[in-house]
C-alpha positions as CSV (number, residue, x, y, z in Angstrom):
1,M,82.7,-50.0,-86.3
2,T,80.7,-50.1,-83.1
3,G,80.6,-53.1,-80.9
4,R,76.5,-53.3,-81.5
5,T,77.6,-53.7,-85.4
6,A,80.4,-55.6,-85.1
7,A,78.6,-58.3,-82.9
8,A,75.0,-58.2,-85.5
9,I,77.9,-59.1,-88.4
10,V,78.8,-62.1,-86.4
11,S,75.1,-63.4,-85.6
12,V,74.1,-62.8,-89.3
13,A,77.7,-65.0,-90.7
14,L,76.3,-67.6,-87.7
15,A,73.2,-67.8,-89.2
16,A,74.3,-68.2,-92.9
17,G,76.5,-70.6,-91.5
18,S,74.6,-72.7,-90.2
19,A,72.6,-73.3,-93.3
20,G,76.1,-73.8,-95.4
21,C,79.8,-72.7,-96.3
22,V,79.5,-69.1,-95.8
23,K,82.9,-66.3,-95.9
24,F,82.6,-62.6,-95.3
25,Y,84.8,-60.1,-96.0
26,E,86.6,-56.6,-94.7
27,I,86.8,-54.1,-97.0
28,A,88.6,-50.7,-96.7
29,V,86.4,-47.9,-98.1
30,E,86.8,-44.1,-98.6
31,T,84.0,-41.3,-98.3
32,P,84.7,-38.0,-99.5
33,I,83.7,-35.5,-97.5
34,Q,83.6,-32.4,-100.0
35,A,85.5,-28.9,-99.0
36,K,83.0,-26.4,-97.2
37,I,84.7,-23.1,-98.5
38,D,86.5,-22.7,-102.4
39,V,90.3,-21.8,-102.2
40,T,91.3,-22.6,-106.0
41,G,91.8,-18.6,-106.1
42,F,94.2,-18.5,-103.2
43,Q,97.9,-19.5,-103.8
44,R,98.9,-18.8,-100.3
45,V,97.6,-18.7,-96.4
46,L,98.5,-16.8,-93.5
47,V,97.1,-18.0,-90.3
48,A,97.4,-14.7,-88.8
49,G,96.2,-14.5,-84.9
50,F,93.9,-15.6,-82.9
51,L,91.8,-13.9,-79.5
52,G,93.1,-16.5,-76.9
53,G,91.6,-16.5,-73.5
54,G,90.8,-18.4,-71.1
55,S,93.3,-20.6,-68.9
56,D,96.9,-18.7,-68.4
57,T,98.6,-22.3,-68.2
58,I,99.3,-21.7,-72.1
59,D,99.1,-19.7,-74.5
60,P,96.6,-20.4,-77.2
61,N,97.2,-18.0,-79.7
62,T,100.9,-18.9,-80.3
63,E,99.5,-22.3,-79.9
64,T,97.4,-22.5,-82.4
65,A,98.5,-20.6,-85.0
66,R,101.6,-22.9,-84.8
67,L,100.0,-26.2,-85.0
68,L,97.4,-24.9,-87.9
69,R,100.3,-23.8,-90.1
70,S,102.5,-27.2,-89.7
71,Q,99.3,-29.2,-90.7
72,L,98.8,-27.1,-93.4
73,R,102.2,-27.2,-94.6
74,S,101.8,-31.4,-94.4
75,K,98.2,-31.5,-95.8
76,S,97.6,-28.3,-98.1
77,E,98.3,-27.2,-101.5
78,M,98.7,-23.6,-100.5
79,R,101.5,-22.2,-99.6
80,V,101.9,-21.3,-95.6
81,I,103.4,-18.0,-95.1
82,D,105.9,-17.7,-92.2
83,A,105.1,-14.5,-90.1
84,D,104.5,-13.3,-86.4
85,V,101.8,-14.1,-84.6
86,I,99.7,-11.4,-84.4
87,P,98.5,-10.9,-80.7
88,L,94.8,-10.1,-81.4
89,V,93.8,-9.0,-78.1
90,E,96.3,-6.2,-77.8
91,E,96.0,-5.0,-80.7
92,V,92.0,-4.5,-80.0
93,N,93.0,-3.3,-76.5
94,E,95.5,-0.3,-78.6
95,R,92.5,0.5,-80.3
96,R,90.7,1.5,-77.2
97,G,93.0,3.1,-75.9
98,V,93.1,0.7,-73.1
99,P,95.1,2.2,-69.2
100,P,98.0,0.9,-68.2
101,P,98.2,-1.3,-64.7
102,G,97.0,0.9,-61.9
103,A,94.9,3.3,-63.9
104,P,91.5,2.9,-63.4
105,A,89.5,-0.3,-65.4
106,P,88.1,0.5,-68.4
107,E,84.9,-0.6,-69.1
108,A,86.0,-3.1,-71.4
109,P,87.7,-6.5,-70.3
110,D,91.2,-6.3,-70.9
111,R,91.6,-9.9,-71.5
112,I,89.6,-13.0,-72.1
113,R,89.1,-14.7,-69.0
114,E,85.0,-16.6,-69.9
115,E,83.7,-16.6,-73.4
116,Q,81.2,-13.9,-73.1
117,D,84.1,-11.2,-72.3
118,L,85.0,-12.2,-76.5
119,K,81.8,-10.0,-77.3
120,A,83.8,-6.7,-76.3
121,F,86.8,-8.1,-78.8
122,E,85.4,-10.0,-81.9
123,H,84.7,-6.9,-83.9
124,I,87.7,-7.1,-84.9
125,F,87.1,-10.0,-87.7
126,E,84.2,-6.8,-89.4
127,D,87.0,-4.9,-89.6
128,A,87.3,-5.3,-93.9
129,E,90.2,-2.4,-93.8
130,Y,92.3,-4.1,-91.3
131,W,92.3,-7.5,-93.0
132,K,92.3,-6.2,-96.3
133,K,95.7,-4.4,-95.8
134,L,97.3,-7.4,-93.9
135,G,96.2,-9.7,-96.9
136,E,98.0,-6.9,-99.6
137,E,101.2,-7.4,-97.7
138,H,101.3,-10.7,-98.0
139,Q,100.0,-11.0,-101.6
140,G,96.2,-11.3,-101.5
141,A,96.2,-14.3,-99.1
142,L,94.0,-16.3,-97.6
143,I,93.5,-15.5,-93.8
144,V,92.9,-17.9,-91.2
145,T,92.0,-16.1,-87.3
146,G,89.5,-16.5,-84.9
147,S,89.5,-16.6,-81.6
148,V,90.6,-19.5,-79.1
149,M,88.8,-20.3,-75.2
150,F,91.2,-23.0,-73.6
151,T,89.4,-23.6,-69.8
152,E,89.7,-26.0,-66.9
153,V,86.9,-27.8,-66.1
154,A,85.2,-30.1,-63.3
155,R,82.5,-32.2,-63.5
156,S,81.2,-34.6,-60.3
157,G,78.8,-37.6,-61.4
158,M,78.3,-41.1,-62.2
159,V,81.0,-42.2,-65.1
160,T,81.3,-45.6,-66.8
161,R,84.4,-47.6,-66.6
162,V,85.1,-51.9,-66.7
163,K,85.5,-53.9,-64.3
164,T,87.3,-57.4,-64.6
165,T,86.9,-60.4,-62.9
166,T,88.5,-64.2,-63.2
167,T,86.6,-66.8,-63.1
168,A,88.0,-69.7,-60.8
169,S,89.2,-71.7,-64.9
170,G,90.8,-68.4,-65.0
171,I,88.5,-66.5,-67.9
172,Q,88.7,-62.9,-67.5
173,T,85.4,-61.4,-67.9
174,Y,84.1,-57.5,-68.7
175,Q,81.8,-55.9,-67.3
176,P,81.0,-52.5,-67.8
177,V,79.6,-50.4,-64.1
178,Q,78.5,-47.0,-62.9
179,E,79.7,-45.5,-60.1
180,F,80.6,-41.3,-59.1
181,A,83.3,-40.1,-59.7
182,D,85.1,-36.8,-59.3
183,Q,86.7,-35.3,-62.4
184,K,89.1,-32.6,-63.7
185,G,89.8,-31.2,-67.2
186,F,89.9,-29.8,-70.4
187,A,87.6,-27.6,-72.5
188,L,88.6,-26.0,-76.2
189,T,86.2,-23.8,-77.8
190,P,87.6,-22.7,-81.1
191,K,86.5,-20.2,-83.7
192,F,88.0,-20.3,-87.1
193,V,86.9,-17.2,-89.2
194,F,88.6,-17.4,-92.6
195,I,89.1,-14.5,-94.5
196,D,89.6,-13.0,-98.0
197,G,92.8,-10.8,-98.4
198,R,91.6,-9.4,-101.1
199,T,89.0,-7.6,-100.2
200,G,89.1,-8.1,-96.1
201,Q,85.8,-9.8,-95.9
202,I,84.4,-12.8,-94.0
203,L,83.9,-15.8,-96.6
204,Y,83.0,-18.3,-93.6
205,S,83.5,-18.9,-89.8
206,E,82.6,-22.5,-87.8
207,T,83.2,-22.6,-84.0
208,F,83.9,-26.4,-82.3
209,H,84.0,-27.3,-78.7
210,E,85.6,-30.6,-77.3
211,E,86.3,-31.5,-73.7
212,Q,88.6,-34.1,-72.0
213,L,88.1,-34.8,-68.2
214,Y,90.4,-36.9,-65.9
215,A,89.8,-38.9,-63.1
216,A,90.7,-35.4,-60.6
217,D,94.3,-37.0,-58.6
218,V,95.5,-37.6,-62.2
219,N,97.5,-34.9,-62.8
220,T,97.6,-33.7,-66.9
221,P,100.0,-31.0,-68.5
222,A,97.7,-28.4,-69.3
223,L,99.7,-28.8,-73.1
224,S,99.2,-32.4,-73.6
225,S,95.3,-32.1,-73.2
226,Y,95.4,-29.2,-75.6
227,F,97.3,-31.2,-78.0
228,E,95.0,-34.1,-77.9
229,L,91.4,-31.6,-77.9
230,M,93.1,-30.6,-81.1
231,D,93.7,-33.7,-82.6
232,K,90.0,-34.0,-82.8
233,L,89.4,-30.6,-84.4
234,V,91.9,-30.7,-87.3
235,P,90.0,-32.7,-89.7
236,A,87.3,-30.6,-89.6
237,F,89.5,-27.6,-90.0
238,L,90.9,-29.1,-93.0
239,N,87.5,-30.1,-94.4
240,T,86.9,-26.4,-94.4
241,L,89.2,-25.6,-97.2
242,S,89.9,-29.2,-99.2
243,T,87.9,-31.8,-99.6
244,Q,88.7,-35.2,-96.7
245,K,88.5,-38.7,-97.1
246,I,86.9,-41.0,-94.2
247,R,87.8,-44.0,-93.8
248,G,85.4,-47.2,-92.5
249,S,85.2,-50.4,-93.0
250,R,82.3,-52.7,-94.7
251,I,81.5,-56.8,-94.5
252,L,80.7,-58.3,-97.2
253,L,78.9,-62.3,-97.4
254,K,79.8,-64.6,-99.8
């Protein structure tokens, strides 16, 4: 509930209270959000691996696979398959015959540094035979793959902070103020691709983007920021596979 909404509710309650005795109650409510794809035909799910790129501070492929497997174990009825995480970047490079270090550079990049580099690798998601063969190895499981870009970002501009002052009578007041500041942090851009392991065909894909900025003089570990960003995205990922409930509250006057 926003501060503006809460203030409006309080105003209504006070106005009603002036006319007589009024009670208001806050009750919890749940709103179901339907799943985006039907997974009733799958008993198993394989989080295969991702095209990881961006900063070298973490391995987004391995970290994302581990995190999603953990989430699915506790919040999905499908059996989560334990298997080695596939290094998809290396898989694509082997197909292209990327030359060893010291040899002339290939026309396409051998790693993903920026989002534009993804174009040289994403064709692997269209290889139905590759994914069908992988699915056959795991009894026709639902396959989760995609790409994960984890990059460092920097911003400069006006930010809002809360200024605290104390009156002569000892009462603290809070006031939002605008000030110029340098900030740095990380951005996370995952694309989740869901593939039918029985046919190798893509069932659904969706891309997300989140950023987390900190004061320039604050040193935040990259891995901590990664998990902070993923916390915001995991509910949307889970909602692709199963119905989720959004919890909120409503105010009733009586």
